LUMKE-713220 format. One record per atom (N, C-alpha, C): x, z, y. Coordinates in steps of 0.1 Angstrom, whole numbers, padded with zeros to 4 digits, always signed. Example, Ala and Ser with C-alpha at 12.3 -4.5 7.8 and 13.67 -1.06 7.14 Angstrom:
+0132+0078-0057;+0123+0078-0045;+0132+0078-0033;+0128+0071-0022;+0137+0071-0011;+0129+0079+0000;
This chain:
+0012+0295+0424;+0000+0301+0423;-0006+0311+0426;-0017+0316+0431;-0025+0327+0437;-0028+0334+0428;-0032+0352+0429;-0040+0357+0422;-0056+0353+0421;-0057+0347+0431;-0073+0343+0432;-0072+0332+0424;-0064+0322+0425;-0065+0311+0418;-0064+0312+0403;-0055+0321+0398;-0052+0322+0385;-0066+0332+0379;-0075+0337+0386;-0086+0348+0383;-0094+0338+0375;-0096+0325+0379;-0103+0316+0375;-0100+0305+0361;-0087+0307+0357;-0084+0301+0344;-0087+0312+0335;-0094+0304+0324;-0098+0308+0309;-0085+0316+0307;-0090+0326+0300;-0081+0333+0291;-0076+0329+0277;-0063+0331+0269;-0061+0331+0258;-0074+0341+0249;-0074+0327+0243;-0083+0332+0230;-0104+0334+0233;-0104+0325+0247;-0120+0328+0252;-0127+0321+0246;-0138+0327+0241;-0150+0323+0235;-0156+0309+0236;-0158+0302+0226;-0167+0288+0228;-0175+0291+0222;-0190+0282+0231;-0202+0282+0227;-0204+0276+0213;-0201+0267+0207;-0199+0264+0195;-0181+0261+0191;-0182+0267+0184;-0168+0270+0174;-0167+0264+0161;-0159+0255+0156;-0159+0249+0145;-0149+0257+0137;-0139+0263+0145;-0130+0269+0136;-0123+0282+0143;-0121+0294+0139;-0121+0307+0146;-0112+0316+0138;-0100+0318+0146;-0089+0322+0138;-0086+0339+0145;-0085+0347+0137;-0083+0364+0140;-0073+0372+0136;-0065+0376+0142;-0058+0385+0136;-0044+0376+0125;-0041+0363+0131;-0035+0352+0121;-0019+0360+0121;-0007+0364+0115;+0002+0365+0113;+0016+0363+0104;+0022+0353+0107;+0034+0353+0096;+0050+0355+0096;+0054+0357+0096;+0067+0365+0098;+0077+0359+0081;+0090+0353+0088;+0100+0350+0076;+0113+0358+0081;+0110+0373+0070;+0123+0380+0076;+0121+0384+0087;+0127+0388+0094;+0122+0397+0106;+0122+0386+0118;+0115+0374+0113;+0112+0364+0122;+0097+0364+0126;+0090+0367+0133;+0076+0367+0132;+0074+0354+0142;+0069+0337+0129;+0068+0329+0134;+0051+0326+0144;+0040+0330+0141;+0028+0331+0144;+0023+0343+0142;+0015+0345+0155;+0010+0361+0160;-0002+0359+0170;-0010+0348+0163;-0025+0352+0173;-0032+0360+0170;-0036+0365+0180;-0049+0376+0180;-0060+0369+0180;-0065+0360+0188;-0075+0351+0186;-0077+0337+0193;-0086+0333+0186;-0084+0317+0190;-0094+0311+0185;-0103+0302+0195;-0114+0290+0188;-0114+0276+0194;-0115+0269+0181;-0114+0253+0183;-0131+0248+0189;-0134+0243+0199;-0147+0238+0198;-0150+0228+0191;-0159+0223+0187;-0170+0213+0179;-0167+0201+0191;-0163+0193+0176;-0168+0181+0187;-0157+0175+0194;-0148+0181+0201;-0137+0179+0213;-0125+0175+0205;-0114+0168+0213;-0101+0168+0208;-0091+0180+0217;-0085+0188+0213;-0080+0197+0216;-0064+0196+0210;-0053+0198+0220;-0042+0196+0218;-0040+0210+0218;-0028+0215+0209;-0020+0226+0207;-0003+0221+0210;-0001+0223+0221;+0010+0223+0227;+0023+0237+0227;+0032+0234+0229;+0043+0248+0232;+0056+0242+0232;+0067+0253+0239;+0082+0244+0234;+0089+0245+0219;+0097+0237+0216;+0102+0237+0200;+0105+0251+0196;+0098+0253+0183;+0103+0268+0178;+0090+0274+0181;+0080+0274+0188;+0069+0278+0192;+0054+0286+0183;+0057+0276+0168;+0049+0282+0158;+0041+0272+0156;+0041+0259+0164;+0024+0253+0162;+0023+0247+0145;+0034+0242+0141;+0032+0235+0128;+0030+0249+0116;+0040+0257+0119;+0037+0269+0111;+0022+0274+0114;+0018+0276+0121;+0000+0274+0127;-0006+0267+0119;-0003+0255+0117;-0014+0243+0113;-0010+0246+0093;-0002+0244+0093;+0001+0253+0081;-0005+0262+0071;-0007+0271+0080;-0014+0284+0079;-0028+0282+0076;-0034+0273+0084;-0046+0272+0086;-0051+0260+0075;-0043+0254+0071;-0048+0243+0058;-0044+0248+0048;-0040+0255+0047;-0035+0260+0034;-0019+0256+0023;-0013+0250+0033;+0004+0249+0027;+0009+0261+0032;+0002+0270+0036;+0009+0280+0039;+0003+0293+0039;+0005+0305+0035;-0001+0321+0036;-0003+0329+0044;-0011+0332+0052;-0007+0344+0064;-0003+0356+0055;+0007+0367+0061;+0009+0379+0057;-0008+0387+0063;-0013+0383+0074;-0028+0389+0076;-0034+0383+0083;-0045+0388+0085;-0053+0375+0094;-0065+0371+0086;-0070+0361+0097;-0084+0357+0089;-0088+0341+0096;-0092+0333+0090;-0098+0323+0097;-0109+0313+0089;-0120+0311+0098;-0132+0306+0093;-0138+0292+0100;-0138+0285+0089;-0140+0270+0093;-0156+0265+0088;-0163+0264+0097;-0178+0263+0095;-0183+0271+0088;-0180+0282+0093;-0188+0293+0083;-0180+0302+0068;-0167+0292+0068;-0165+0296+0050;-0149+0297+0058;-0145+0308+0048;-0136+0320+0049;-0121+0311+0042;-0112+0311+0052;-0100+0302+0045;-0090+0306+0042;-0093+0323+0040;-0078+0327+0038;-0075+0324+0022;-0068+0326+0017;-0060+0326+0000;-0064+0311-0005;-0072+0299+0003;-0078+0287-0003;-0067+0276-0002;-0068+0270-0011;-0053+0257-0014;-0054+0249-0008;-0050+0241-0002;-0050+0230+0004;-0063+0218+0002;-0062+0214-0010;-0070+0210-0013;-0087+0215-0012;-0088+0227-0014;-0097+0233-0012;-0103+0233+0002;-0095+0232+0012;-0098+0231+0027;-0101+0221+0029;-0093+0211+0022;-0098+0196+0024;-0111+0195+0022;-0118+0201+0012;-0128+0194+0006;-0141+0206+0013;-0138+0210+0022;-0147+0218+0029;-0148+0208+0042;-0140+0197+0043;-0141+0194+0057;-0131+0194+0067;-0117+0203+0063;-0107+0202+0075;-0094+0194+0066;-0089+0182+0071;-0076+0175+0066;-0066+0174+0079;-0055+0170+0075;-0049+0170+0077;-0032+0161+0077;-0027+0155+0089;-0019+0145+0087;-0006+0158+0087;+0009+0145+0089;+0021+0154+0093;+0028+0147+0101;+0039+0154+0102;+0047+0151+0111;+0055+0136+0108;+0061+0140+0095;+0068+0134+0090;+0058+0128+0077;+0055+0113+0075;+0043+0111+0068;+0044+0112+0059;+0032+0116+0047;+0035+0116+0031;+0032+0106+0024;+0029+0094+0031;+0025+0081+0021;+0034+0079+0012;+0029+0074-0003;+0035+0072-0012;+0039+0062-0015;+0053+0060-0012;+0062+0046-0009;+0059+0037-0020;+0060+0041-0034;+0057+0034-0045;+0044+0028-0048;+0032+0035-0041;+0024+0026-0041;+0015+0018-0031;+0006+0010-0033;+0002+0001-0029;-0008+0007-0016;-0008+0002-0002;-0017+0006+0006;-0028+0009+0001;-0036+0005-0006;-0047+0004-0008;-0049+0016-0024;-0036+0012-0027;-0037+0026-0040;-0035+0042-0035;-0029+0041-0023;-0026+0056-0012;-0040+0060-0007;-0049+0046+0000;-0061+0050+0008;-0071+0054-0010;-0069+0049-0021;-0082+0057-0029;-0078+0067-0037;-0062+0072-0037;-0057+0085-0034;-0065+0095-0025;-0066+0094-0018;-0075+0099-0005;-0090+0107-0012;-0096+0096-0020;-0111+0103-0019;-0110+0115-0028;-0121+0122-0026;-0127+0135-0035;-0131+0136-0047;-0130+0142-0056;-0141+0142-0064;-0142+0132-0071;-0128+0127-0077;-0135+0114-0084;-0130+0113-0100;-0142+0110-0107;-0144+0110-0117;-0132+0107-0129;-0130+0099-0126;-0114+0088-0136;-0104+0104-0137;-0102+0111-0126;-0092+0124-0130;-0099+0131-0138;-0108+0137-0144;-0112+0138-0157;-0106+0135-0166;-0099+0142-0178;-0093+0133-0188;-0103+0128-0194;-0113+0137-0199;-0126+0130-0208;-0130+0121-0200;-0135+0120-0190;-0144+0110-0184;-0134+0096-0176;-0116+0100-0175;-0112+0088-0175;-0112+0076-0188;-0117+0087-0200;-0114+0076-0210;-0127+0067-0210;-0135+0069-0206;-0151+0062-0209;-0152+0055-0192;-0151+0048-0197;-0149+0040-0182;-0161+0034-0173;-0175+0032-0181;-0186+0034-0172;-0191+0048-0167;-0186+0056-0165;-0185+0069-0162;-0177+0068-0146;-0172+0059-0144;-0165+0063-0130;-0160+0049-0125;-0166+0037-0130;-0160+0022-0124;-0169+0021-0114;-0185+0025-0114;-0191+0027-0105;-0186+0034-0089;-0182+0046-0093;-0173+0051-0081;-0164+0046-0075;-0152+0042-0088;-0143+0035-0078;-0145+0024-0073;-0155+0016-0077;-0162+0006-0067;-0161+0010-0050;-0171+0021-0050;-0174+0028-0038;-0163+0028-0033;-0152+0036-0037;-0145+0043-0030;-0133+0029-0025;-0135+0023-0031;-0127+0009-0026;-0131+0001-0017;-0144+0004-0018;-0154-0006-0005;-0148+0003+0005;-0151+0018+0006;-0146+0028+0019;-0134+0023+0022;-0123+0024+0014;-0107+0025+0016;-0106+0012+0023;-0116-0002+0018;-0109-0018+0030;-0117-0015+0042;-0129-0006+0044;-0136-0005+0052;-0125+0003+0064;-0122+0015+0060;-0109+0016+0072;-0100+0015+0074;-0093+0002+0066;-0086-0008+0066;-0085-0014+0075;-0097-0020+0074;-0103-0029+0087;-0105-0019+0101;-0109-0011+0097;-0105-0005+0114;-0091+0003+0116;-0083+0003+0107;-0067+0009+0115;-0064-0005+0113;-0065-0015+0113;-0053-0028+0114;-0044-0031+0106;-0051-0029+0091;-0044-0027+0079;-0049-0035+0068;-0057-0037+0073;-0061-0050+0061;-0049-0058+0059;-0046-0061+0064;-0035-0077+0058;-0024-0072+0052;-0023-0054+0049;-0012-0047+0041;-0018-0040+0030;-0027-0044+0026;-0032-0041+0017;-0030-0039+0003;-0024-0049+0000;-0014-0046-0015;+0000-0048-0014;+0003-0044+0000;+0019-0037+0001;+0021-0025-0002;+0038-0024-0007;+0037-0010-0011;+0041-0001+0005;+0033+0008+0004;+0036+0013+0016;+0049+0022+0022;+0061+0020+0010;+0068+0022+0014;+0076+0007+0028;+0073-0003+0029;+0074-0012+0034;+0071-0011+0050;+0057-0004+0052;+0054-0002+0067;+0060+0004+0074;+0061+0000+0089;+0067+0007+0101;+0064+0025+0099;+0070+0031+0106;+0065+0043+0108;+0054+0045+0117;+0048+0034+0129;+0033+0035+0135;+0022+0036+0126;+0027+0021+0116;+0020+0016+0104;+0014+0030+0094;+0025+0037+0089;+0025+0051+0079;+0016+0059+0089;+0016+0057+0101;+0008+0071+0106;-0007+0063+0107;-0006+0051+0111;-0022+0046+0109;-0025+0049+0094;-0020+0047+0088;-0022+0047+0069;-0025+0059+0069;-0024+0070+0073;-0021+0087+0067;-0032+0089+0075;-0039+0088+0089;-0052+0091+0099;-0065+0083+0086;-0063+0069+0085;-0068+0060+0075;-0076+0070+0063;-0066+0073+0062;-0068+0080+0043;-0071+0099+0044;-0069+0101+0055;-0073+0116+0056;-0089+0113+0058;-0095+0101+0067;-0109+0099+0066;-0118+0096+0054;-0109+0095+0041;-0115+0092+0025;-0124+0105+0020;-0121+0113+0030;-0128+0124+0021;-0142+0127+0036;-0137+0123+0043;-0151+0120+0058;-0151+0133+0061;-0141+0142+0071;-0138+0151+0073;-0149+0159+0088;-0153+0164+0087;-0156+0172+0100;-0144+0175+0114;-0131+0180+0106;-0121+0183+0114;-0107+0176+0107;-0099+0169+0119;-0087+0163+0115;-0078+0170+0125;-0070+0175+0115;-0060+0182+0124;-0042+0172+0120;-0038+0167+0134;-0031+0157+0134;-0012+0165+0135;-0008+0163+0130;+0007+0169+0132;+0017+0163+0143;+0018+0159+0153;+0026+0151+0162;+0024+0134+0159;+0010+0131+0161;+0007+0119+0155;+0016+0104+0163;+0021+0109+0175;+0028+0100+0181;+0044+0097+0180;+0048+0107+0169;+0064+0111+0167;+0068+0095+0159;+0078+0090+0164;+0083+0077+0158;+0071+0063+0160;+0066+0067+0169;+0054+0054+0170;+0063+0048+0179;+0065+0031+0177;+0064+0024+0191;+0055+0020+0200;+0060+0019+0214;+0048+0016+0222;+0039+0009+0222;+0039+0002+0213;+0030-0011+0210;+0018-0005+0203;+0020+0002+0189;+0013+0014+0183;+0001+0025+0191;+0018+0029+0201;+0008+0042+0209;-0004+0042+0217;-0010+0030+0219;-0024+0025+0225;-0035+0030+0216;-0028+0020+0204;-0038+0017+0193;-0043+0033+0190;-0033+0043+0184;-0031+0055+0181;-0043+0065+0186;-0040+0061+0203;-0049+0068+0207;-0064+0067+0209;-0066+0054+0209;-0081+0047+0209;-0086+0052+0196;-0076+0052+0182;-0084+0056+0176;-0085+0073+0170;-0080+0079+0182;-0080+0094+0179;-0093+0101+0186;-0096+0093+0196;-0106+0091+0207;-0117+0088+0197;-0117+0076+0190;-0124+0073+0182;-0134+0085+0171;-0122+0090+0167;-0126+0104+0157;-0137+0111+0165;-0136+0118+0179;-0141+0125+0187;-0156+0121+0191;-0153+0104+0193;-0166+0099+0192;-0180+0097+0182;-0175+0099+0171;-0182+0098+0160;-0187+0111+0154;-0184+0119+0164;-0187+0135+0159;-0176+0147+0153;-0164+0138+0152;-0158+0150+0147;-0145+0154+0156;-0142+0168+0147;-0131+0177+0159;-0123+0170+0156;-0109+0172+0164;-0097+0169+0166;-0089+0179+0170;-0079+0182+0165;-0066+0196+0167;-0059+0189+0166;-0046+0186+0177;-0030+0180+0174;-0028+0184+0179;-0010+0183+0172;+0000+0189+0181;+0011+0179+0184;+0012+0180+0201;+0021+0170+0204;+0028+0169+0215;+0041+0168+0214;+0049+0171+0227;+0049+0158+0240;+0040+0145+0237;+0039+0139+0245;+0031+0143+0258;+0034+0144+0269;+0022+0152+0277;+0015+0143+0284;+0016+0129+0283;+0012+0118+0285;-0001+0116+0280;+0001+0120+0262;-0007+0112+0256;-0020+0131+0257;-0012+0140+0256;-0017+0152+0259;-0030+0150+0271;-0029+0150+0282;-0036+0142+0296;-0044+0137+0293;-0042+0124+0287;-0052+0114+0284;-0062+0118+0276;-0059+0120+0266;-0071+0124+0258;-0077+0136+0257;-0069+0147+0256;-0077+0161+0254;-0090+0168+0265;-0097+0173+0253;-0105+0180+0260;-0106+0195+0265;-0090+0199+0260;-0091+0212+0258;-0076+0214+0254;-0070+0223+0263;-0053+0222+0254;-0052+0241+0252;-0047+0241+0243;-0043+0257+0235;-0026+0255+0241;-0020+0269+0242;-0006+0266+0243;+0002+0280+0236;+0011+0276+0224;+0016+0285+0224;+0034+0289+0225;+0035+0298+0228;+0053+0304+0226;+0054+0314+0221;+0070+0314+0215;+0067+0328+0203;+0060+0325+0196;+0052+0322+0193;+0043+0325+0181;+0028+0327+0186;+0024+0333+0196;+0015+0335+0201;+0005+0323+0213;-0005+0327+0214;-0010+0315+0222;-0009+0324+0237;-0002+0319+0246;-0001+0324+0260;-0013+0318+0270;-0019+0307+0267;-0029+0299+0276;-0037+0289+0269;-0048+0287+0275;-0059+0277+0271;-0066+0273+0283;-0072+0260+0282;-0079+0254+0292;-0080+0238+0294;-0084+0232+0304;-0081+0218+0304;-0066+0216+0311;-0065+0205+0311;-0050+0196+0314;-0050+0205+0331;-0059+0205+0341;-0056+0207+0351;-0052+0228+0352;-0060+0231+0342;-0060+0244+0343;-0044+0247+0337;-0040+0241+0328;-0027+0241+0319;-0013+0238+0331;-0016+0231+0340;-0005+0226+0349;-0008+0233+0362;-0016+0241+0360;-0016+0254+0372;-0013+0269+0371;-0009+0272+0356;-0011+0285+0348;+0008+0287+0347;+0012+0296+0356;+0026+0299+0358;+0031+0307+0345;+0022+0310+0338;+0027+0313+0321;+0032+0302+0316;+0022+0290+0315;+0024+0280+0308;+0036+0276+0311;+0042+0276+0329;+0052+0265+0331;+0065+0277+0325;+0065+0286+0331;+0077+0295+0325;+0082+0295+0311;+0072+0291+0301;+0077+0292+0289;+0077+0278+0288;+0073+0272+0289;+0071+0250+0289;+0082+0247+0291;+0082+0247+0304;+0096+0241+0311;+0105+0250+0314;+0105+0264+0311;+0121+0267+0313;+0123+0269+0324;+0138+0263+0326;+0145+0261+0337;+0136+0252+0349;+0131+0240+0340;+0128+0229+0350;+0118+0228+0359;+0112+0237+0365;+0104+0238+0374;+0099+0227+0383;+0108+0220+0383;+0104+0209+0392;+0097+0198+0386;+0094+0201+0373;+0085+0193+0363;+0070+0199+0367;+0062+0190+0368;+0049+0196+0369;+0040+0190+0360;+0034+0200+0350;+0027+0194+0337;+0011+0185+0339;+0008+0187+0356;-0005+0180+0359;-0004+0173+0360;+0004+0167+0368;+0011+0155+0378;+0020+0141+0371;+0030+0145+0360;+0035+0137+0353;+0029+0127+0346;
């Protein structure tokens, strides 16, 4: 790539016209290993953004830091004007940013519909006193169940409503986790390797569901190694290596970025991020 062409590529940490999430100086070390060291990054609102990078780049740790499942050593993150520093995971979810996991977290000995109900926030029946007075929570529980059933229909899981979640296939668990995340009606959904362990028959369904999140006005940030998927659905791509953001841009930008080729592909320079 020529110096002239590289001058037109977006620089890491570039400003966005409407960023829903802004991160500054986030650092996390485990002993002498610096897992995440992100100077500045912004995630555009109502877009699908992919977070990619080689194994060990710090992507999942970065997710954990943003969503309250781990605490940074330093730095700040702001979601929709709210500082997330030190917020617990359930508080981050209530602010409107939810996540799924590479290894799904379905409660195997509960039914699919029970898993869905658990995803709803601010349930009156969770309060000890209110839980003893059924009229205080029955109406809300009926509304939650109706919402859960509608999401199960949307994700083609209605036929599994009363089955134990442990009996679902890997792909169905991914669908359940995504559906359950929507129970809190989030503005931003963060997906950690949504295609991991999913058979080809369900991959296209998952892709359409992710695009559907954007189409209804939500923001999506996802970690993924499947570059075909990344190119198919991403509006924007952020690349991490050794804990830092080294590049960002469209799929064409990333495919033309020598720093990405060096870090992500290593010795496999015969592979082209933009054309495979």
